[in-house]
DOZA-66181 format. One record per residue (C-alpha): x, y, z; residue in one letter; residue number from 1. Coordinates in steps of 0.1 Angstrom, whole numbers. Layout:
N
X:Y:Z:a:NUM $
...
***
This chain:
437
15:-202:-123:m:1 $
31:-181:-96:i:2 $
59:-196:-73:i:3 $
61:-180:-37:f:4 $
90:-184:-15:t:5 $
97:-169:21:c:6 $
130:-159:35:e:7 $
138:-148:70:v:8 $
164:-121:79:s:9 $
170:-119:117:q:10 $
195:-122:146:n:11 $
180:-150:165:e:12 $
202:-145:194:f:13 $
189:-129:225:l:14 $
206:-119:259:a:15 $
194:-135:290:e:16 $
159:-119:303:g:17 $
151:-104:267:v:18 $
120:-115:248:g:19 $
117:-92:219:e:20 $
124:-110:184:v:21 $
126:-90:152:h:22 $
126:-105:118:a:23 $
120:-93:83:v:24 $
102:-118:60:i:25 $
109:-114:24:t:26 $
81:-128:0:v:27 $
90:-133:-37:s:28 $
64:-143:-62:a:29 $
78:-153:-96:r:30 $
64:-168:-127:g:31 $
70:-204:-131:e:32 $
91:-197:-164:e:33 $
113:-172:-148:a:34 $
122:-195:-118:v:35 $
140:-226:-136:g:36 $
168:-244:-117:d:37 $
179:-213:-97:g:38 $
144:-208:-82:g:39 $
148:-230:-52:r:40 $
137:-213:-19:a:41 $
164:-205:6:a:42 $
171:-233:33:a:43 $
140:-236:57:g:44 $
114:-223:32:t:45 $
88:-242:14:v:46 $
80:-231:-22:p:47 $
44:-237:-35:g:48 $
25:-226:-65:a:49 $
-8:-207:-66:a:50 $
-35:-233:-73:p:51 $
-58:-230:-103:g:52 $
-61:-206:-132:e:53 $
-58:-169:-126:a:54 $
-91:-154:-122:p:55 $
-108:-127:-142:g:56 $
-101:-88:-135:a:57 $
-126:-62:-127:a:58 $
-119:-25:-132:e:59 $
-139:5:-120:v:60 $
-130:42:-126:i:61 $
-143:66:-101:i:62 $
-140:103:-114:l:63 $
-147:131:-91:d:64 $
-171:153:-109:c:65 $
-180:178:-81:s:66 $
-182:213:-90:g:67 $
-144:220:-82:s:68 $
-132:200:-111:m:69 $
-143:229:-133:e:70 $
-115:251:-119:y:71 $
-94:251:-137:p:72 $
-111:236:-166:q:73 $
-82:215:-174:s:74 $
-89:193:-144:k:75 $
-122:178:-159:i:76 $
-110:180:-193:i:77 $
-78:158:-185:e:78 $
-100:136:-161:a:79 $
-121:126:-190:r:80 $
-90:121:-213:r:81 $
-76:99:-186:a:82 $
-106:79:-181:a:83 $
-108:72:-218:r:84 $
-72:62:-218:a:85 $
-79:37:-191:a:86 $
-108:23:-208:i:87 $
-89:19:-242:d:88 $
-61:-1:-220:t:89 $
-86:-27:-211:l:90 $
-82:-61:-229:p:91 $
-112:-78:-243:d:92 $
-131:-97:-217:g:93 $
-121:-76:-185:v:94 $
-153:-66:-165:a:95 $
-153:-27:-161:f:96 $
-175:3:-153:a:97 $
-172:40:-148:v:98 $
-186:59:-118:v:99 $
-195:95:-115:e:100 $
-187:109:-82:g:101 $
-206:139:-65:t:102 $
-225:141:-33:e:103 $
-242:110:-49:q:104 $
-225:82:-69:a:105 $
-239:74:-104:r:106 $
-228:47:-128:v:107 $
-221:66:-160:v:108 $
-214:32:-179:y:109 $
-231:9:-185:p:110 $
-265:21:-180:e:111 $
-272:-5:-153:r:112 $
-253:-9:-121:p:113 $
-234:-40:-132:v:114 $
-200:-47:-147:l:115 $
-197:-53:-184:v:116 $
-171:-71:-204:a:117 $
-147:-50:-224:a:118 $
-149:-51:-263:t:119 $
-145:-26:-290:a:120 $
-182:-18:-288:e:121 $
-183:-14:-250:t:122 $
-149:7:-247:r:123 $
-163:30:-276:a:124 $
-196:34:-259:a:125 $
-179:40:-225:a:126 $
-157:66:-240:g:127 $
-188:85:-254:r:128 $
-205:85:-219:a:129 $
-174:98:-203:v:130 $
-171:126:-228:a:131 $
-205:139:-215:r:132 $
-194:143:-179:l:133 $
-198:179:-165:r:134 $
-186:191:-131:p:135 $
-215:196:-105:h:136 $
-224:192:-69:g:137 $
-203:181:-39:g:138 $
-180:152:-28:t:139 $
-192:121:-8:s:140 $
-164:95:-14:m:141 $
-179:68:9:g:142 $
-209:68:-15:r:143 $
-184:63:-43:w:144 $
-169:35:-27:l:145 $
-200:16:-18:r:146 $
-214:18:-53:l:147 $
-182:4:-65:t:148 $
-186:-24:-41:a:149 $
-220:-31:-55:k:150 $
-205:-31:-90:l:151 $
-178:-56:-79:m:152 $
-204:-79:-63:a:153 $
-218:-87:-100:s:154 $
-184:-103:-106:r:155 $
-175:-122:-75:p:156 $
-151:-145:-91:d:157 $
-129:-115:-103:a:158 $
-99:-96:-88:i:159 $
-115:-63:-83:g:160 $
-96:-30:-87:h:161 $
-105:6:-87:a:162 $
-89:40:-94:i:163 $
-105:69:-75:l:164 $
-96:104:-87:l:165 $
-104:134:-66:t:166 $
-94:172:-63:d:167 $
-109:179:-32:g:168 $
-121:168:4:q:169 $
-147:144:13:n:170 $
-179:161:25:g:171 $
-191:131:47:e:172 $
-185:127:84:s:173 $
-155:105:95:t:174 $
-178:80:107:a:175 $
-197:78:75:a:176 $
-165:74:56:l:177 $
-153:47:82:e:178 $
-186:29:77:a:179 $
-181:27:41:s:180 $
-145:15:42:l:181 $
-158:-14:65:a:182 $
-184:-23:40:a:183 $
-158:-24:10:c:184 $
-130:-39:28:e:185 $
-121:-71:10:g:186 $
-143:-63:-20:a:187 $
-118:-45:-41:f:188 $
-84:-28:-40:q:189 $
-83:10:-46:c:190 $
-55:32:-59:d:191 $
-62:69:-49:c:192 $
-51:99:-68:r:193 $
-53:134:-59:g:194 $
-50:164:-85:v:195 $
-43:199:-75:g:196 $
-36:211:-40:a:197 $
-72:211:-22:d:198 $
-75:175:-15:w:199 $
-61:157:18:r:200 $
-33:133:18:v:201 $
-46:117:50:d:202 $
-80:112:38:e:203 $
-69:94:7:l:204 $
-42:75:27:r:205 $
-69:62:49:q:206 $
-90:49:19:i:207 $
-60:35:2:s:208 $
-46:18:32:t:209 $
-78:2:43:r:210 $
-85:-10:4:l:211 $
-49:-21:0:l:212 $
-39:4:-28:g:213 $
-17:34:-30:t:214 $
-21:71:-28:v:215 $
-2:97:-51:s:216 $
-1:133:-60:l:217 $
-7:142:-96:l:218 $
7:179:-97:r:219 $
-5:185:-131:e:220 $
-38:175:-149:p:221 $
-20:164:-178:a:222 $
-3:135:-158:q:223 $
-35:117:-155:m:224 $
-37:98:-186:a:225 $
-3:81:-183:d:226 $
-8:74:-146:d:227 $
-41:59:-152:f:228 $
-26:36:-180:r:229 $
2:26:-157:a:230 $
-24:18:-127:l:231 $
-45:-3:-151:i:232 $
-15:-24:-163:a:233 $
-2:-31:-128:k:234 $
-37:-40:-116:a:235 $
-42:-64:-148:l:236 $
-8:-81:-138:a:237 $
-24:-94:-106:r:238 $
-31:-131:-112:g:239 $
-32:-145:-78:v:240 $
-62:-133:-55:a:241 $
-69:-134:-17:d:242 $
-32:-137:-5:v:243 $
-27:-135:32:a:244 $
2:-135:55:l:245 $
-7:-161:84:r:246 $
12:-157:116:v:247 $
14:-184:145:w:248 $
30:-177:176:t:249 $
31:-200:206:p:250 $
11:-199:239:k:251 $
24:-170:258:g:252 $
39:-151:229:s:253 $
22:-121:212:t:254 $
27:-103:179:t:255 $
39:-66:187:r:256 $
36:-54:151:f:257 $
34:-66:116:l:258 $
39:-42:88:r:259 $
49:-42:52:q:260 $
82:-22:47:v:261 $
87:-28:10:s:262 $
78:-13:-15:p:263 $
59:10:10:e:264 $
52:12:47:v:265 $
17:-3:57:d:266 $
6:-14:89:d:267 $
-11:-49:88:l:268 $
-24:-53:123:m:269 $
-57:-36:120:p:270 $
-68:-60:92:r:271 $
-59:-92:111:a:272 $
-84:-120:112:v:273 $
-82:-145:140:e:274 $
-79:-180:127:v:275 $
-74:-197:162:n:276 $
-63:-182:196:p:277 $
-27:-185:183:f:278 $
-28:-178:147:t:279 $
-39:-145:127:r:280 $
-44:-139:91:d:281 $
-31:-107:76:h:282 $
-47:-99:41:p:283 $
-22:-85:15:t:284 $
-45:-82:-15:g:285 $
-38:-97:-50:a:286 $
-3:-104:-61:w:287 $
16:-101:-93:a:288 $
52:-112:-97:a:289 $
74:-93:-75:g:290 $
88:-91:-39:t:291 $
73:-76:-6:r:292 $
88:-74:25:e:293 $
74:-76:61:y:294 $
89:-66:95:h:295 $
76:-87:122:l:296 $
81:-81:161:c:297 $
69:-108:186:v:298 $
73:-108:224:d:299 $
82:-142:237:v:300 $
86:-153:273:p:301 $
124:-153:281:p:302 $
142:-185:286:a:303 $
172:-198:300:d:304 $
206:-194:284:v:305 $
211:-221:257:g:306 $
174:-226:250:d:307 $
159:-223:217:e:308 $
124:-216:207:r:309 $
102:-212:177:l:310 $
90:-175:181:a:311 $
67:-175:152:a:312 $
58:-194:120:r:313 $
48:-171:91:v:314 $
28:-188:62:s:315 $
18:-174:28:l:316 $
-17:-185:24:v:317 $
-35:-182:-12:v:318 $
-73:-189:-7:g:319 $
-72:-215:19:t:320 $
-37:-233:8:e:321 $
-4:-226:25:v:322 $
21:-221:-4:v:323 $
52:-211:14:s:324 $
65:-209:50:q:325 $
92:-193:71:a:326 $
102:-197:107:r:327 $
113:-172:132:v:328 $
137:-184:158:r:329 $
148:-172:193:a:330 $
181:-186:209:v:331 $
193:-173:244:w:332 $
229:-167:247:t:333 $
254:-152:272:e:334 $
277:-141:244:d:335 $
272:-103:241:a:336 $
287:-103:207:e:337 $
261:-125:193:l:338 $
231:-111:212:s:339 $
238:-72:204:t:340 $
244:-77:167:r:341 $
218:-60:146:i:342 $
207:-76:113:d:343 $
213:-53:86:g:344 $
179:-59:69:v:345 $
160:-54:101:v:346 $
179:-22:108:a:347 $
174:-7:74:h:348 $
135:-13:75:y:349 $
133:-2:111:t:350 $
147:31:99:g:351 $
125:33:69:q:352 $
94:30:92:a:353 $
109:55:114:e:354 $
115:79:83:l:355 $
78:78:74:a:356 $
67:86:109:r:357 $
93:114:113:a:358 $
79:131:79:v:359 $
42:127:87:q:360 $
49:140:123:d:361 $
71:167:111:g:362 $
49:182:86:l:363 $
21:180:112:a:364 $
42:201:136:a:365 $
51:225:108:r:366 $
13:231:101:r:367 $
6:237:138:a:368 $
33:262:140:g:369 $
57:240:162:d:370 $
89:250:145:e:371 $
113:233:168:v:372 $
97:199:167:s:373 $
93:203:129:a:374 $
129:210:124:v:375 $
139:181:147:t:376 $
116:155:130:l:377 $
123:166:95:l:378 $
160:166:102:g:379 $
158:131:115:r:380 $
141:121:83:a:381 $
169:136:61:a:382 $
195:119:83:r:383 $
176:84:77:i:384 $
172:91:40:a:385 $
207:98:37:a:386 $
219:66:54:a:387 $
196:46:31:a:388 $
209:64:1:d:389 $
172:75:-6:d:390 $
178:102:-31:g:391 $
141:106:-41:a:392 $
133:110:-4:m:393 $
161:138:-2:l:394 $
147:156:-31:d:395 $
113:157:-15:r:396 $
126:171:18:l:397 $
146:195:0:g:398 $
117:213:-13:r:399 $
102:218:22:v:400 $
135:224:43:v:401 $
169:235:37:e:402 $
193:206:41:i:403 $
224:219:54:d:404 $
241:185:64:d:405 $
220:154:55:p:406 $
245:130:73:v:407 $
238:149:107:t:408 $
202:159:99:g:409 $
210:194:100:s:410 $
180:213:84:v:411 $
163:247:82:r:412 $
124:252:75:l:413 $
119:269:42:r:414 $
97:300:45:r:415 $
82:299:9:d:416 $
71:261:5:v:417 $
44:254:-22:e:418 $
16:234:-8:k:419 $
22:209:-36:l:420 $
56:202:-24:d:421 $
46:195:11:e:422 $
15:174:-2:m:423 $
41:153:-23:d:424 $
64:148:6:l:425 $
36:136:28:d:426 $
21:113:2:a:427 $
56:98:-8:g:428 $
65:93:31:s:429 $
55:58:30:t:430 $
75:46:-2:l:431 $
106:28:7:t:432 $
141:20:-8:v:433 $
151:-18:-7:p:434 $
176:-30:18:a:435 $
213:-36:5:k:436 $
224:-72:9:r:437 $
***
């Protein structure tokens, strides 16, 4: 069983005439045995347990087998090794399949387009099928994803997860890929991995964002096997499916934005589903034990000094059951000291979202030859990273710009930037560091 709790960080005090309310919702999921007597939720929260037994797991490994995977040959060799490593990691009973991706999509194992249960025999047979894969043809990622959704449909009771590995760019139109993502949304989660320097970060980010996964660069083919093992282990730890963040706002109020801010930045607004005119559900995928944080901004009609209103009610919903809840308040005051105080957690994650935008926009400006904008934006990113003590981000930035003073954001563009370093910075731009409390 998983115990969920919600906690709000905010400064609820607003000046007269102000109606913009910010709050960070910290959602924690812990195993019942890890909670004990100290596991009570903070005041104002409602703890709850995920109902029922954990569903089964379903895994699909999607390997790019297009012609470019032959160059260098180590890519296809290591891709096959990584797939076999992932298959060997699967416990007995986990439903799985392997998909070959070219300009078509083909189930490599099993022989029919269904998922099969992992056993010693099926793992060995899948390994032999993977060993026969050879690079050929083109790249149509939308078709790979649609076939994966079809496979997942054979086990609708399971928590579906896929690993998509590619070394290149999608050959389909933007509209075709978007249609495939719309068809696959909600059927499974997908972690995307790019190997080499010829794939597009924005393309894989589009897939991983829509399918509630992650995107990352594998600099060397030899990294694939360990990464695949880690992804499988993380996916199998998810024991609670269909978790949504439900946001209710009163009449006259609107949600300006809702985004996940830890462990990475992810805009939840495009996936919102209307429950009623005042309530939206925002799918968050399957959960394991851990903590995620969400930044909510709500516009409410300003009230008189001394008035207090419920600006929003945020509920964590598993299936159809509300398992935890938090309230976001608005209190109007004429005390400037109260209304101008910025909650530290809100300020931290506002900066983390700004950092992600600054990195992505700065890299886009650099590619477009706009050096002035690139220096300004990447300098801003360095300043925010330094303030957050984000050493990993400063290291990534330091491979693309010379950082003269991270505190002030003084940087200079490097002239000899490796493409892999630029891609690594782009792919890692949405990763965040937790707020200090």
